[in-house]
Steps between C-alpha positions, in 0.01 A plus 500: 500500500628854416568724793231761429244219447589360848472837655166561339369155593602495864223555743426400858258216545532415869148357528522282192780255584526134409643254756692335219869447604766729359766301322839535681670621177242780467539604864882514442454698183296775671744518789794513266327791315459679833868458577595651163342835596726802521579637843677796648871444472413139415447427859217251434343530847197285425433158654203281422330245726275261313203371691359174350269220597136532594570465879774763508308739287177474699694556826689787349185669358304441833773667707632770280259608234187700564165354401481726196793308342426164643396360162869456426495180703383348174842559337753214494780745569549833685814707449612711784747773394731631774806716539729614780517881470868502593588282198413779258573860428336788698557846351342834591242329718397254237532131580552324168423151621126571451566624137731201435254246633232666296715459183561140586129433551410662173734266321342211689144618408581547132681159479199333666264664250714387212478143640121510529493553876323768707619706792368771723756709699371564850619732772216447742636230740625449850874538460584382864301184447660430165839545662405256774344234276784512241782552759608824328748698703369812682732733296352380177192675357225311326421732210229332292345163450328343195318186419637316200240295323340389184177684426185314584359335186275736306604808701799635322526407137140598416475803718854646478424730213183627662670547836791683344260719314350597832832558672524868571813703461549870542517699176853520357516880536420465871798273578774607244641843458760620253760762604339603827223407740162586338234376735156585390239648731218250584197553287 
C-alpha cells in the first residue's frame, strides 16, 4: 500500500475488534516499524510492553482502563508504549520523549493499517495500575496504549469509505499558515 493511501485509510475502530489472533510475524512487523521512527538525537526512548492472552488482557482492562474503553478487552493484543523521561532530550522546557513516543506510535499505527489491522490510541487509563500490573519501574511513564486487532467481520471493509468520509478535519487554512501566523477570527 502506498504511504498516502495508508494515511487516508487509517481510522480508529476500538469498538469493532475481532478476537482473531495476531500472527507473531505481523506483531513483530508493527513493533519493528515503531522502532524505526525518528527521535531527538536518535535517543529512541520508547519501550513497548505487549499484553496478550484473554486472561491477562481482561485483568489489565478491568484494573487500568475506564469503562468507556473497556471494549478493548476483545482485542488479542494491547501495546503499552512507555518511556523514561531521563532517557531522552529535554530542551527549553520541552520533554521530547512524548514527541518521540508519538512518532513511534504513528509508525506502529500506519504499519498496522497496512497489514489490515486496526488500532485506537488511548490516553485515558490508570497509569499507576498499569505500572503495577506490568511491573513497569516508577520512573518510567506510560504514554499511550492501543489495542491491536483485526477488524470485526463486516465492520471495516464495507464501512471504511463511509466512515472516512464522515471523519472530520479542520479546514486546511485553519491549520496551515504560510510565512506567518494567520489565524482567522471565529465565524
